[in-house]
C-alpha positions as CSV (number, residue, x, y, z in Angstrom):
1,M,15.1,-103.6,-147.2
2,N,18.1,-105.4,-145.7
3,A,19.3,-105.2,-142.1
4,S,22.1,-102.7,-142.8
5,A,19.7,-100.3,-144.4
6,I,17.4,-100.5,-141.3
7,Q,20.4,-99.9,-139.0
8,E,21.1,-96.7,-140.8
9,L,17.7,-95.5,-139.7
10,V,18.2,-96.3,-136.0
11,R,18.9,-93.4,-133.6
12,P,22.7,-93.4,-132.7
13,E,22.0,-94.1,-129.0
14,V,20.1,-97.4,-129.7
15,P,22.8,-99.8,-131.0
16,G,24.9,-99.5,-127.8
17,L,22.0,-100.3,-125.5
18,P,22.1,-103.7,-123.8
19,P,18.8,-105.6,-123.8
20,Y,17.2,-105.8,-120.4
21,N,17.9,-109.2,-118.8
22,A,14.5,-110.4,-117.7
23,G,15.9,-113.9,-116.9
24,L,14.5,-117.3,-117.9
25,S,10.9,-118.3,-117.6
26,S,9.8,-121.4,-115.7
27,E,8.6,-122.9,-119.0
28,A,12.0,-122.5,-120.7
29,V,13.8,-124.1,-117.8
30,R,11.3,-127.0,-117.6
31,S,11.7,-127.6,-121.3
32,R,15.4,-127.3,-121.5
33,Y,16.4,-129.3,-118.4
34,G,13.5,-131.8,-118.1
35,V,12.7,-130.8,-114.5
36,E,9.2,-130.7,-113.1
37,H,9.4,-128.5,-110.0
38,I,10.7,-125.0,-110.6
39,A,12.0,-122.7,-107.8
40,R,11.6,-119.2,-109.1
41,L,14.3,-117.3,-107.2
42,A,15.4,-114.8,-109.8
43,S,12.9,-112.0,-110.1
44,N,12.2,-110.9,-106.5
45,E,8.6,-112.0,-106.7
46,N,6.4,-112.5,-103.6
47,P,6.0,-116.3,-103.1
48,F,2.8,-115.7,-101.2
49,G,1.2,-114.0,-104.2
50,A,-1.6,-111.5,-104.0
51,S,-4.3,-111.2,-101.4
52,P,-7.4,-113.4,-102.0
53,V,-9.4,-110.2,-102.5
54,V,-7.6,-109.6,-105.7
55,G,-9.0,-112.7,-107.3
56,R,-12.5,-111.7,-106.3
57,A,-12.0,-108.2,-107.8
58,L,-11.0,-109.8,-111.1
59,A,-13.8,-112.3,-111.2
60,D,-16.1,-110.3,-113.4
61,L,-13.4,-108.7,-115.6
62,A,-14.7,-110.4,-118.7
63,L,-17.7,-108.1,-118.6
64,R,-15.5,-105.0,-118.8
65,V,-12.9,-105.9,-121.4
66,G,-14.8,-104.2,-124.3
67,T,-14.2,-100.7,-122.9
68,Y,-11.1,-98.7,-122.3
69,P,-9.8,-98.3,-118.7
70,D,-9.7,-95.0,-116.8
71,A,-6.8,-93.3,-118.5
72,N,-6.0,-91.3,-115.3
73,C,-6.3,-94.2,-112.8
74,T,-8.5,-91.8,-110.8
75,A,-9.7,-94.2,-108.1
76,L,-6.2,-95.7,-107.5
77,R,-4.5,-92.3,-107.3
78,A,-7.1,-91.2,-104.8
79,V,-6.5,-94.1,-102.4
80,I,-2.7,-93.8,-102.8
81,A,-3.0,-90.0,-102.0
82,E,-5.1,-90.6,-98.9
83,R,-2.6,-93.1,-97.4
84,T,0.6,-91.3,-98.4
85,G,-0.5,-87.7,-97.6
86,A,0.0,-86.6,-101.2
87,R,-2.5,-84.8,-103.4
88,A,-3.9,-86.9,-106.2
89,D,-2.4,-84.5,-108.8
90,Q,1.1,-85.3,-107.4
91,I,0.7,-89.0,-108.3
92,V,1.4,-90.8,-111.5
93,V,0.6,-94.5,-112.1
94,G,2.5,-96.6,-114.7
95,N,2.7,-100.0,-116.3
96,G,5.2,-101.0,-113.5
97,S,7.4,-98.4,-112.0
98,E,9.9,-99.0,-114.8
99,S,7.5,-97.3,-117.2
100,I,7.6,-94.2,-115.0
101,L,11.4,-94.3,-115.2
102,Q,11.1,-94.3,-118.9
103,M,8.7,-91.3,-118.8
104,L,11.1,-89.4,-116.6
105,C,13.9,-89.9,-119.0
106,Q,11.8,-89.0,-122.0
107,A,10.5,-85.8,-120.3
108,F,13.6,-84.5,-118.7
109,L,16.8,-85.8,-120.4
110,S,18.5,-84.6,-123.5
111,P,21.7,-85.8,-125.2
112,G,24.7,-84.9,-123.0
113,D,22.9,-84.6,-119.8
114,R,24.5,-86.3,-116.8
115,V,22.7,-88.9,-114.7
116,L,24.0,-90.4,-111.5
117,T,23.3,-93.9,-110.2
118,Q,24.8,-96.9,-108.6
119,R,26.9,-99.8,-109.9
120,P,25.7,-102.5,-110.1
121,A,22.3,-100.9,-110.8
122,F,18.8,-101.9,-111.8
123,G,19.5,-102.2,-115.5
124,L,16.9,-99.6,-116.6
125,H,18.5,-96.9,-114.4
126,E,21.3,-97.0,-116.9
127,I,19.5,-98.1,-120.1
128,Y,16.7,-95.5,-120.2
129,P,19.0,-92.5,-119.7
130,R,21.4,-93.8,-122.3
131,M,18.4,-94.2,-124.6
132,M,17.9,-90.5,-124.5
133,G,21.6,-89.8,-125.1
134,A,22.4,-88.9,-121.5
135,K,25.8,-89.8,-119.9
136,V,25.5,-92.1,-117.0
137,E,27.9,-92.0,-114.1
138,L,28.0,-95.2,-112.1
139,L,29.2,-95.1,-108.5
140,A,31.0,-98.0,-107.0
141,L,30.1,-99.9,-103.8
142,T,32.4,-100.0,-100.7
143,P,34.4,-103.2,-100.1
144,S,31.7,-104.2,-97.7
145,L,29.1,-104.0,-100.5
146,E,27.4,-100.9,-99.2
147,F,26.7,-97.5,-100.6
148,D,29.7,-95.1,-100.6
149,I,28.0,-92.1,-99.1
150,D,31.1,-89.9,-99.5
151,A,31.4,-90.7,-103.2
152,W,27.7,-90.0,-103.6
153,C,27.9,-86.6,-102.0
154,E,30.9,-85.6,-104.1
155,A,29.2,-86.7,-107.3
156,L,25.9,-85.0,-106.4
157,A,27.6,-81.8,-105.6
158,R,28.8,-81.7,-109.3
159,G,25.2,-81.1,-110.3
160,P,23.9,-84.0,-112.4
161,K,20.6,-83.4,-114.3
162,M,19.1,-86.4,-112.6
163,A,20.1,-88.8,-109.8
164,M,18.5,-92.2,-109.6
165,I,18.8,-93.4,-106.0
166,A,17.5,-97.0,-105.4
167,N,16.8,-97.4,-101.7
168,P,17.3,-100.2,-100.9
169,S,19.5,-101.1,-103.8
170,N,18.6,-103.5,-106.5
171,P,20.5,-105.8,-107.0
172,V,22.6,-105.4,-103.9
173,G,20.1,-104.9,-101.1
174,C,22.0,-102.3,-99.1
175,M,20.2,-99.1,-98.0
176,F,20.8,-95.5,-97.1
177,D,19.7,-94.8,-93.6
178,A,18.0,-91.6,-92.5
179,K,21.4,-89.9,-91.6
180,A,22.9,-90.9,-95.0
181,L,19.9,-89.7,-97.0
182,A,20.0,-86.4,-95.2
183,R,23.6,-86.0,-96.3
184,L,22.6,-86.8,-99.9
185,L,19.9,-84.2,-99.8
186,D,22.2,-81.6,-98.4
187,A,24.8,-82.3,-101.1
188,T,22.3,-82.1,-104.0
189,P,21.9,-78.8,-106.0
190,S,18.4,-77.6,-106.4
191,G,18.6,-78.1,-110.2
192,T,19.0,-81.9,-109.9
193,L,15.9,-84.0,-110.2
194,L,16.1,-86.7,-107.5
195,V,14.4,-90.0,-108.4
196,V,14.2,-92.2,-105.3
197,D,13.3,-95.7,-106.4
198,E,11.7,-97.5,-103.4
199,A,10.6,-100.6,-105.2
200,Y,11.3,-102.6,-102.0
201,Y,9.9,-100.1,-99.6
202,E,7.5,-102.5,-97.8
203,Y,10.4,-104.8,-97.0
204,A,12.9,-102.0,-96.1
205,R,10.6,-100.0,-93.8
206,V,10.8,-102.8,-91.1
207,E,14.6,-102.2,-90.9
208,S,16.0,-100.1,-88.2
209,G,17.0,-96.7,-89.5
210,F,15.2,-96.9,-92.9
211,P,14.3,-93.3,-93.8
212,D,10.9,-91.7,-94.4
213,A,12.0,-90.3,-97.7
214,L,8.7,-88.6,-98.4
215,A,8.8,-86.7,-95.1
216,M,12.5,-85.7,-95.7
217,L,11.9,-84.6,-99.3
218,R,8.7,-82.7,-98.5
219,A,10.7,-80.5,-96.0
220,R,12.9,-79.3,-98.9
221,S,12.1,-77.0,-101.8
222,R,13.5,-79.0,-104.8
223,P,12.2,-81.3,-107.6
224,W,11.9,-85.0,-106.6
225,I,9.8,-88.1,-107.2
226,V,9.6,-91.3,-105.1
227,L,8.7,-94.5,-107.0
228,R,7.0,-97.6,-105.6
229,T,5.5,-100.7,-107.0
230,F,2.7,-103.3,-106.6
231,S,4.9,-105.9,-108.2
232,K,6.9,-107.0,-105.1
233,A,5.3,-107.0,-101.6
234,W,1.8,-106.6,-103.0
235,G,2.2,-109.7,-105.2
236,L,1.0,-108.2,-108.5
237,A,4.1,-108.7,-110.7
238,A,2.1,-110.2,-113.6
239,L,-0.2,-107.2,-113.8
240,R,2.4,-104.4,-113.8
241,V,1.4,-101.5,-111.6
242,G,3.8,-98.9,-110.2
243,Y,3.3,-95.4,-108.9
244,G,5.2,-92.2,-108.3
245,I,4.7,-89.4,-105.7
246,A,6.2,-86.1,-106.9
247,S,7.2,-82.9,-105.3
248,E,4.6,-81.0,-107.2
249,A,1.8,-81.4,-109.7
250,S,3.7,-79.7,-112.5
251,L,6.2,-82.6,-112.6
252,I,3.4,-85.1,-113.1
253,Q,1.9,-82.9,-115.9
254,W,5.2,-83.2,-117.8
255,L,5.1,-86.9,-117.4
256,D,1.6,-87.0,-118.7
257,R,2.8,-85.4,-121.9
258,V,5.0,-88.5,-122.7
259,R,2.8,-91.1,-121.0
260,T,1.0,-93.5,-123.3
261,P,-2.8,-93.2,-123.2
262,F,-4.5,-95.9,-121.1
263,N,-1.1,-97.1,-119.8
264,V,-2.5,-99.1,-116.9
265,N,-5.1,-101.7,-118.0
266,E,-8.5,-102.4,-116.3
267,A,-7.3,-105.6,-114.6
268,A,-4.2,-104.0,-113.2
269,Q,-6.2,-101.0,-111.8
270,A,-8.8,-103.3,-110.2
271,A,-6.2,-105.6,-108.7
272,A,-4.2,-102.8,-107.3
273,L,-7.2,-101.2,-105.7
274,A,-8.2,-104.5,-104.1
275,A,-4.7,-105.3,-102.9
276,W,-4.3,-101.8,-101.4
277,G,-7.3,-102.5,-99.2
278,D,-5.7,-105.6,-97.6
279,T,-2.5,-104.3,-96.0
280,A,-2.7,-107.1,-93.4
281,F,-2.1,-109.8,-96.0
282,M,0.9,-107.9,-97.5
283,E,2.4,-107.2,-94.1
284,R,2.2,-110.9,-93.1
285,A,4.0,-111.8,-96.3
286,V,6.7,-109.2,-95.6
287,V,7.3,-110.4,-92.1
288,E,7.7,-114.0,-93.2
289,T,9.9,-113.1,-96.2
290,V,12.3,-111.1,-93.9
291,R,12.4,-114.0,-91.5
292,Q,13.2,-116.4,-94.3
293,R,15.9,-114.0,-95.7
294,E,17.6,-113.9,-92.3
295,S,17.5,-117.7,-92.1
296,M,19.0,-118.1,-95.5
297,E,21.8,-115.6,-94.7
298,Q,22.6,-117.6,-91.6
299,A,22.7,-120.8,-93.6
300,L,24.9,-119.3,-96.2
301,R,27.4,-118.1,-93.6
302,A,27.4,-121.6,-92.1
303,L,28.7,-123.0,-95.3
304,A,32.1,-121.4,-94.4
305,V,33.1,-121.2,-98.1
306,P,36.4,-119.3,-98.4
307,G,35.8,-115.8,-99.9
308,L,32.0,-116.1,-99.9
309,R,30.4,-112.7,-99.2
310,I,26.8,-111.7,-98.6
311,A,25.7,-108.1,-99.1
312,P,23.6,-106.5,-96.4
313,S,20.0,-106.6,-97.5
314,A,16.9,-104.6,-96.6
315,A,14.9,-106.2,-99.5
316,N,13.5,-109.6,-100.4
317,F,16.7,-111.0,-101.9
318,L,20.4,-111.6,-101.2
319,F,23.3,-110.6,-103.4
320,I,26.0,-113.3,-102.9
321,D,29.6,-113.3,-104.0
322,L,30.4,-117.0,-104.6
323,A,34.2,-116.3,-104.9
324,R,34.1,-118.2,-108.2
325,P,32.6,-117.7,-111.6
326,N,28.8,-117.7,-111.4
327,G,28.2,-119.3,-114.8
328,P,28.9,-123.0,-113.8
329,V,27.0,-122.6,-110.5
330,N,24.0,-121.0,-112.3
331,E,24.0,-123.8,-114.9
332,A,24.1,-126.5,-112.1
333,L,21.2,-124.8,-110.3
334,L,19.1,-124.6,-113.5
335,A,19.7,-128.3,-114.1
336,R,18.1,-128.8,-110.7
337,G,15.1,-126.5,-111.5
338,I,16.3,-123.6,-109.5
339,I,16.3,-120.2,-111.2
340,V,18.5,-117.4,-109.7
341,K,20.0,-114.4,-111.4
342,P,23.8,-114.5,-112.2
343,W,25.2,-111.1,-112.5
344,K,27.0,-110.4,-115.8
345,E,28.4,-106.9,-115.3
346,P,32.2,-106.7,-115.5
347,G,33.6,-107.1,-111.9
348,F,30.5,-108.9,-110.7
349,E,30.8,-112.2,-112.6
350,S,31.1,-114.1,-109.3
351,F,27.8,-112.8,-107.9
352,I,24.3,-114.2,-107.9
353,R,21.1,-112.6,-106.7
354,V,18.7,-115.0,-105.0
355,S,15.1,-114.0,-104.3
356,I,13.6,-115.2,-101.1
357,G,10.9,-117.7,-102.0
358,S,8.8,-120.2,-100.1
359,A,10.4,-122.1,-97.2
360,E,10.5,-125.2,-99.5
361,D,12.2,-123.5,-102.4
362,N,14.7,-121.7,-100.1
363,A,15.6,-125.1,-98.6
364,R,16.0,-126.6,-102.1
365,F,18.3,-123.8,-103.1
366,M,20.5,-124.2,-100.0
367,G,20.7,-128.0,-100.5
368,A,21.6,-127.6,-104.1
369,L,24.2,-124.9,-103.4
370,R,25.9,-127.1,-100.7
371,E,26.1,-129.9,-103.2
372,I,27.4,-127.7,-106.0
373,L,30.0,-126.0,-103.9
374,G,31.0,-129.3,-102.2
375,T,30.4,-128.2,-98.6
């Protein structure tokens, strides 16, 4: 069977989907450019890694690999419920929070349904709805690289089937404060499913004005789900664990209909349980990351590059307008062993997203950028 015959079998929504841009691996950059030290500043990982208790929890994993994991993540859902004030039956756990995004689209979206999200967006906020044949409306940022609350309220009032609200935004970093989120909730019809993606919650909650979305949503009678992850602040990116807290158990029951069996493996469940018990380690990493982010922002502004802009960030990264095409800058950084994420969406080809890494890697990035930009 040739490629054209296979293409005829593909669902009509699939050929137009862009592949998710996961970026370059350290091994690929090391091999291509012949550099030894790699600064991984593209994937918003926690440079401090996971708590030491995670390693101890995984030490005897080889003894358990012959049996299936708990399909319902019972223990993990119980501890998440206890801390968040939810019931265990209101919680879903996934292979990263992006797998829960996929479940939501599979369970609730049909061809022609309208989905609202931000531009630029986390790629899967657009890809997964389009995969189901939904129409995605992308809302623009303000000139100051923040959410346009008026545009959001107007679009929500038109009654989309689903709204994906990343707070704070990925890739931009801006956030809706409590007042703005209240306006969004007031503007949203009861028939719209609100998906509040709080992947960077642990970083954002230290910011003045960041809303308690769970409390605000619980005060309203409407369908919603708040997504969070262990991949960022908890340092478990390699193991893929995300969770969602929903308005009611029935929403989770529909997700369970499309969820793959045993979707969170034994190692991931054990690691997440261990990490969840060491909040002090996570909080120290968050405090230091925010300090390093503020320091990098000051250093970037000190470059005094004409046209350079930095989006406000409540996350563990900065979204930077270089005021020049990002391709050559990205290539020059890669040649120095520094991986950032150049944005490729039309209208954003001058932007890069830089994760906050270790103090050493942040300094290497700033030194390389000064050299490349000639400042």
